[in-house]
C-alpha positions as CSV (number, residue, x, y, z in Angstrom):
1,M,42.5,176.1,174.6
2,R,41.3,172.6,174.3
3,G,39.8,170.7,177.3
4,G,41.2,171.3,180.7
5,E,41.8,170.0,184.2
6,R,39.2,168.2,186.2
7,G,38.6,168.8,189.8
8,S,39.2,166.0,192.3
9,E,35.6,166.3,193.7
10,G,32.9,164.1,192.4
11,F,32.4,160.3,192.3
12,F,33.7,159.8,188.8
13,S,36.6,162.2,188.8
14,Y,39.2,159.4,189.1
15,L,38.0,157.8,185.9
16,R,39.4,158.9,182.5
17,L,36.8,160.6,180.3
18,E,36.9,157.7,177.9
19,E,35.8,155.3,180.7
20,R,33.0,157.5,181.9
21,I,31.4,158.8,178.7
22,A,29.8,156.5,176.2
23,K,31.6,156.1,172.8
24,D,28.4,157.1,171.1
25,H,27.7,160.3,173.2
26,P,26.2,162.9,170.8
27,L,28.9,165.5,171.5
28,R,31.5,163.1,170.1
29,A,29.8,163.3,166.7
30,I,30.4,167.1,166.3
31,R,33.1,167.7,163.8
32,A,32.6,171.4,163.1
33,P,34.8,174.0,164.8
34,T,32.9,174.7,168.0
35,L,33.4,177.6,170.4
36,L,32.5,177.1,174.0
37,L,32.4,180.3,176.1
38,V,32.1,179.6,179.8
39,P,31.9,182.3,182.5
40,E,33.7,181.2,185.7
41,L,30.6,182.0,187.9
42,D,27.8,180.5,185.7
43,L,25.6,178.6,188.2
44,Y,23.4,177.2,185.4
45,N,26.3,175.8,183.3
46,P,29.2,174.8,185.5
47,V,32.8,175.2,184.2
48,D,33.5,171.5,184.7
49,E,30.7,170.6,182.3
50,A,32.0,173.0,179.7
51,V,35.5,171.5,180.1
52,E,34.1,168.0,179.6
53,A,32.1,169.1,176.6
54,A,35.3,170.6,175.1
55,E,37.0,167.3,175.6
56,L,34.3,165.4,173.8
57,I,34.0,167.7,170.8
58,A,36.8,167.0,168.4
59,N,37.4,170.5,167.2
60,A,36.4,172.5,170.2
61,T,37.8,175.8,171.5
62,L,37.1,176.5,175.2
63,V,37.3,180.1,176.4
64,R,36.9,180.8,180.1
65,L,35.6,184.2,181.0
66,G,36.4,185.7,184.4
67,G,34.3,188.4,186.1
68,S,31.1,188.3,188.0
69,A,28.4,188.4,185.3
70,G,27.9,184.7,185.4
71,H,25.1,183.3,183.2
72,A,24.4,186.8,181.9
73,V,27.9,187.3,180.5
74,A,26.6,187.9,177.0
75,A,23.7,190.2,178.0
76,D,23.7,193.7,176.5
77,S,24.3,195.2,179.9
78,S,27.1,192.9,180.8
79,P,30.5,194.5,181.6
80,Q,32.1,191.5,179.9
81,L,30.2,191.9,176.6
82,A,33.4,193.2,174.9
83,D,35.3,190.0,176.1
84,V,32.5,187.8,174.7
85,R,32.6,189.6,171.3
86,G,36.4,189.5,171.3
87,A,36.5,185.8,171.9
88,I,33.9,185.2,169.1
89,N,35.9,187.4,166.7
90,E,39.1,185.6,167.4
91,F,37.5,182.2,167.0
92,L,35.9,183.2,163.6
93,I,39.3,184.6,162.4
94,K,41.0,181.3,163.4
95,V,38.3,179.2,161.7
96,A,38.4,181.3,158.5
97,A,42.1,181.0,158.2
């Protein structure tokens, strides 16, 4: 999935991405296939920021992970580790095709 919806909260939410983010923003320079995994409850890396990053990266794939693991979603003890590995596997298969 590429990009996503923006919430109505926030001062700049009414502006289009192109109007708020500089044309020379470093993320715009990324051309390689890029996987962004974002847990819904990550307090360190909010979902909105991952959505915005996916919109800035030309060849980005954004995967939202549900559950309650938050920032520790990829930890060895995370109940969502299989979901993380599955998303990475699917991405690599898509990129290799």
